N, C-alpha and C positions, 0 to 999 in steps of 0.2 A: 826888361824891355826886349822884345824880339824884333829883329830888324833884318829884312832881306835886302833892302835897297841901300843900306849904309855903304858908302864908298870907303875904300881904304884911305883915301886922301883925307876925308873928313875925320877919320879916327886917328890920324897921325901915323908916324913911322912905327914899325914893329920894334919893341924894346926887348921882349923875351918870348920865345916860342917853346912850349913844352908839348912835344908830340906824345900821344898815348900809344899804347901797345897795339891798338886795333889797326893802326897803319901798317905795321909789320904783318899782321894777320891777313889784311887785304892783299898785300903783295904775295904772300904765301898762297892764298886761294887763287889769285890770278895765275901764278906760275904752275900750280898743280893742274888746274882745269885747262890752262893753255897747253900744257904738255899732253894731257889726255886728248885734247882736240887734235893736236898735231899727230899723235900716234894713231888715232882712229882714222884720220884723213889719209895718212900714208898707207895704212892697212887697206882701206877701201880702194884707194887708187891702184895698189898692187893687185888686189883681188879682181878688180874690174879689167885690168890690163893683162891678167894672167893667161898664158896660153898652154899651161901644163895640162895634158890630156886627163890625168886623174882628177884634177880639180874641175875640169870642164864638165864632167858628168855630175858634179855635186848640184844639189838643188839651189836654184837662185832664191827660193823662198827662205832657205836657211840663212844665206848670206844677208838678205834683206832684213830678216828678223834680228840677226845679231847686230847689224848696223843700226837699226831703229832702237834697239835696246841701249846701245852705247850713246847714241845721240840723246835719248830721253834721260839717261843717267847723267850725262854731262850738263845738259840744260837745267834739269831739275836740281841737281846737286849744287851747281854754281848759283842758281837763283836763291836757293834756300840759304846757302852760306853767306851770300852777299846781303840778303835781307836781315839775317841775324847781326852781321857786322855793321850794317848801316844804322842800327838802333843805338850805337854807342858813339859818343863824340870822339873826334880824332885829334884834337889839339886844343890846348889852353894857351891863349896869346895875350900878353900884356902889350898894349899899344900906348901911344903918347897920351891919348884922351879917354881910353876905355879899356875894359877887359873883354875879351872875346872868347866864347866857347864855340869852336868850329864844329859844326854838326851837320855838314852837307848843306842842304837847302834850308835847314832850320838853325842857322847860325844865330847864336844869342849874343847880343852886344849889351854890355852894362856900362854906362858912363860912370866915371869915378865918383860923381856926386851921389850916385845911388849905392855905392859900396860903403857899408856901415863898418865893416871890420874884417879881420882874418882870425881864424881860430884853428886849433887842431883837435880832432876827435881823440878822446882819451883811450878808446879801445884799440884803434889801429894807427893813430898818429897822422891820419890823412888831413891835409890842409883843406879848409872850407872857407869860402868867401861868403860872408853874410851880406845879403842884398836888401835894400829898403822895402821891397815888396813882400818880404818875409821868406823868400826862397833862399836856397843855399847852393853854391857851386863847389863840389869837391873836386880836387885835382891831383892828389898824390901825396906820397910821404917819403920820397927818396931825395937824393942830393939835388937832382935837377928841379924837383918840386920846391925845395928850399930856396933855390936861386930864383925861381918864378915868384915865390912869396916875397922875397926881398925886393924884387923889381916892382911888384904890385904895391907894396907898402911905400916905396919911394915915390912912384908915379902918382898914386892915389892920395898922397898927403896924409897917410895914416901914421900913427906913432906906436912903436913897440911898447907893450905893457909888460910882456914877459918874452923877451927875444930868445929864440926864434919861434915861440909857440903862439903868441897872441898879439894882435895889433888892433887898435880902434881909432876912430876919429878923435882928434884932440878935444872936441866939444862934448864927446860922449864918454871920455875917460872919467872914471870914478875912483880910481885907485890912488 
């Protein structure tokens, strides 16, 4: 179930938040392109206010060309980097009544009734939430992911069949 209008109050308090690495990458992109913007702005202000005679005879077209190049580089580079990073979810959140995959405007909310179980992929150990609509939500394989898995199992009413690798609904347990 995709939901844009679900209020946080309707989903209950946040039980566990697992931020993904894309958040750090977004901060890095902001700092790099922010620094470039600051440097180009200072350079342009100094050049425009410069009264050194040797630079006074330089072509204004060269200055304008360099300035336009840097502005296009910053705008295009930032836009491309942000577009790539926005394609990835930035947090997996276990709330009191649902699990939420925060993905900007496309936040996905899955009520616990629609969570069938939790499993780990054999090839990389990534935890995966099985959803009633047939989809799956992978969310990591590290220590913090294990804590998120435990919070999900507890809040969703699942039972561990092979702790900490697999959990299912009590009604679907066949082991």
